[in-house]
Each structure stands twice: as C-alpha cells, then as structure tokens.
LOLUM-416645 format. One record per residue (C-alpha): residue in one letter; x, y, z. Coordinates in steps of 0.5 Angstrom, whole numbers, plus 500, padded with zeros to 3 digits. Example, Ala and Ser with C-alpha at 12.3 -4.5 7.8 and 13.67 -1.06 7.14 Angstrom:
% LOLUM-416645
a525491516;s527498514;
//
This chain:
% LOLUM-416645
m192741580;k191738587;a184740587;l182738580;a185731582;e181731588;i175732584;a176727579;r177722585;c171724588;s167723581;e170716581;s168714588;g161718588;e164722595;a160729596;c165735595;a165742595;l169746591;a171753592;t174758586;v177765587;i173768581;g176775582;t181780586;d182787587;g188790590;s193787594;a191779595;p195773597;s190769592;e189769584;p183768580;a182760579;m186758585;k182752588;m180748594;t176742595;v172741602;g169734604;p164733609;v170733614;g173739612;r179741607;s181736603;a186739597;g188745594;t189752596;i185759595;g191763599;g191761606;g189764613;r183766615;v180766608;e180759608;a178757614;d171762613;v170759606;e171752609;r165753614;t161756608;a163750603;l160745609;a154749609;v153749601;l155741601;e148741605;s144746601;g146744594;r146752593;p152756591;e154762594;i159767592;v163770598;s167776599;f173778603;t176785605;l183783607;d184788613;d186789620;d180784622;m182779617;a190779619;e189778626;e192771625;g197772620;g199779621;l199781614;i195786612;c194786604;g188791603;g185788597;t179784596;v177777594;r171774591;i170766592;l165762588;v163756593;e159750590;r157743591;v160739585;a155735581;l157728580;p159725576;a164730574;p168728568;w170735566;a175734572;s179728569;q179731562;a182738565;l187734568;d189730562;l189737558;r194740563;r198734562;r198734555;a199741554;r193742550;r189748550;g182749553;a177753557;l174751563;l167754564;a163755570;r156757569;i153760575;g146759577;e141760583;a140753584;g147750582;v154751578;t154748571;r161746569;e164745562;l170744559;l172746552;r178743548;g181745541;a178750536;a171750541;a175754546;d179759542;r174764543;y175764550;l183764549;t184771547;s187772554;e190767559;e187771565;p181768568;r175772568;t168773569;d163775563;g156776566;d154769570;v160765567;f167764570;i172763564;e178759566;p183759560;m187753560;v193754557;t200750558;p205754555;r211749553;c218750553;l221746547;i229745548;v232742542;g239740545;a240737552;g247740553;h249743560;v246750558;g240746555;r239743562;a240749566;v234752561;a230746563;r231747571;i229754571;a223754566;r220749570;v220754576;a217759571;d211754571;l213752564;y212745561;v219743559;a220738553;v227736551;v229733544;e236730544;d239725539;r245723544;a242717549;d247719555;q245726554;a237724554;r238720560;r241726564;a235731561;e230726564;e232729571;v230736569;a225736564;d217733564;e218730557;v224727553;v224725546;d230721545;a231723537;g236717536;p238716529;d232720526;g235726528;l233733532;a229736527;a225729526;g225729534;f222736535;a217735530;q214729534;l212734539;e207737534;p209745536;g203749537;p202757538;d203757546;d210754545;f217757546;v222753542;v229754544;v235751540;m241750543;t245744539;r252742538;g253744531;t251750526;g248745521;l244742527;d242749529;l240751522;a236745521;c232745527;a231753527;r228752520;a223747523;a221751529;l220757524;l216753520;s212751525;p206755529;a211756535;r210763539;y217764540;v223761537;g230762540;l237760538;l243760542;a249763538;s254768537;h252775534;r256773528;k253766527;a246768528;e247773523;r249768518;i244763520;r238768519;a241770512;e241763510;l234762512;t231768509;g235766503;e230760503;g224764504;v223763511;d221768516;a227769520;e226776523;r222772528;l228768530;h231771537;a238770536;p242771540;v237768545;g235771551;l235778555;d242782555;l244781562;g252780560;a251773562;t257768562;s256762565;a251756564;g246758569;e246766568;i245764560;a239760562;l236765567;s237770561;v233765556;v227764561;a227771563;q226773555;l220767555;v217770561;k217777557;v214775551;r209771554;r207777559;l208783555;g208780548;r215782546;g222779547;d226785546;r233785549;
//
C-alpha cells in the first residue's frame, strides 16, 4: 500500500520514480511475491521488498533503471554472502522486477481505491525489453486471473490478484469487537454492523468500517455492505430472532463463509428452521470457530478467526 501511494503521489506531481516488485521466490526467503518498494532519484522512498542487503542492492539497480528506462529482473540467492549484515541465512532465492514507472500512472490510485473499497481486481505487469506496461482490471474483467489469490508469472506477464477479503461482523458486542481486533491482525478488512448507537461507536475503535443500522435493523444494515464471494460473515447478535434473520440474509448472499455464534442446540434449531424455508443451511458454520475449548471472549474470537483463515487458505472450515 505504501509503494502504491507513493506512485500515485509521483503520478500527480510528475516526479520520476522506480518500482521494485518481488515476482518470485523459491525456498526460505524474507520476501513474498508482490511486495513492492519505490526508489526516487535520491534513493528508497516507500515500501519494502524484505530488507537487508537485497534492498540496498536493488536500490542501486533502481537508480540505474531510472537513468536508462530499461527494466531489469535481478535474482538473489540468500546465502552466507547475503547474510553478512543481518546474520540470517535463509537459503532461498528471490527474483525482483525493477522498472521505471511510466507517468502518469492512474493504475496506482485505482489499485489503492480498489483495496480501500474491498473490491476484486488484478494488476498486470507486461514485461518487455523496452519497458513494463501496467494494467489494472476490475470486476468481471479480472475474474480469469482470480482463480488463485497467489501472485504469479505467466510468460512475460506478472499477475497480482487484488482480492481484499472482508470480515463482516453482525453484532458489535464484546465477542464481536474481539473478533474485529484479531481479524484485522489477520489482514482482513473488518466491517461491523450494529443497530445500537453506543455499541456502534465502540466498534469504531476496532473496525475499518461500521454500519449503524439504527431502526432499519441488522439485516438491512448487513445488506448495505453488498456481501460478495470473498467475504466472511460472522453473525453474533443479541437474540435468536436476530440471529435467524441475519443468518438467513447471509446465506442468501454470495458470501464465501457464514458463521453463527450459538450453542449446539441453538445452532441446530436455526439450521432446521432455515432448511425448512428452503435455505441452504448446510454451509452455516455453527457453532462458529474451531474447537479450541474456548471460553473467554478473546479465546472465542481467536477460534473464529482461525476458522476464517483455514477456509481462506485451505478451503475448508472443519472443526
């Protein structure tokens, strides 16, 4: 995000800058694909590609690329020589694309907006001898590149899926706020729906976005978030009737995951009622969370977010 923001700033001001992007790793390495660092005429300016000697060497390459305009792909083996300063020997390799950013670069501000609004997209970098062409695809145009969240290279194109999963929490009680805190640590965009003004205000401290549903009700407030296929919904309201209404709304949406804070008995009762209505309640995770024997709000929240991560990374949320 910092590198994208710096490119957007340079685009507005017309300042020259170079961009270094990790496009591949193999083995153990402190870098991850799609990590970015910008370099201006006087050196590093924003972002990181893993730190240490790699960044120092890439900075020198970037200054040369700023002069020549020709992109370079540099590779590093993180062996004894590379560990002289940091002392950490990873043993892996890192490949980094260094390019002079062609200005104006509207794709940078567009990508930032995409992230902030938690929408889907794909940032493509077409690598040629003379330069790199960047293109940001959004919505349906990006779908073919979003079969995986993993950044990857396909021929001479580096594909960076821009998927921002949201954790949509319906109910901002003490457990809901605890889930919000941990979900943000897990790099999820957190939106909370609450119809009690005092609880909504408290949720502002731990969430990226708060919908104060007010008299319209929680289910209507949830609908305002327009849940999509990357979203994780956690229902934890203050009553069975509200739980039923909100679980129904979530299950009828395209949300990737729907969880409900409930006892086994209550969960089965709600699941049976929804099934009787023709709603697919089999995909309802209730009781929500991995079975960690949790009892406190913090422990329950940890078990919930752990299940979200398991679904996101492994495609399943079994207990």
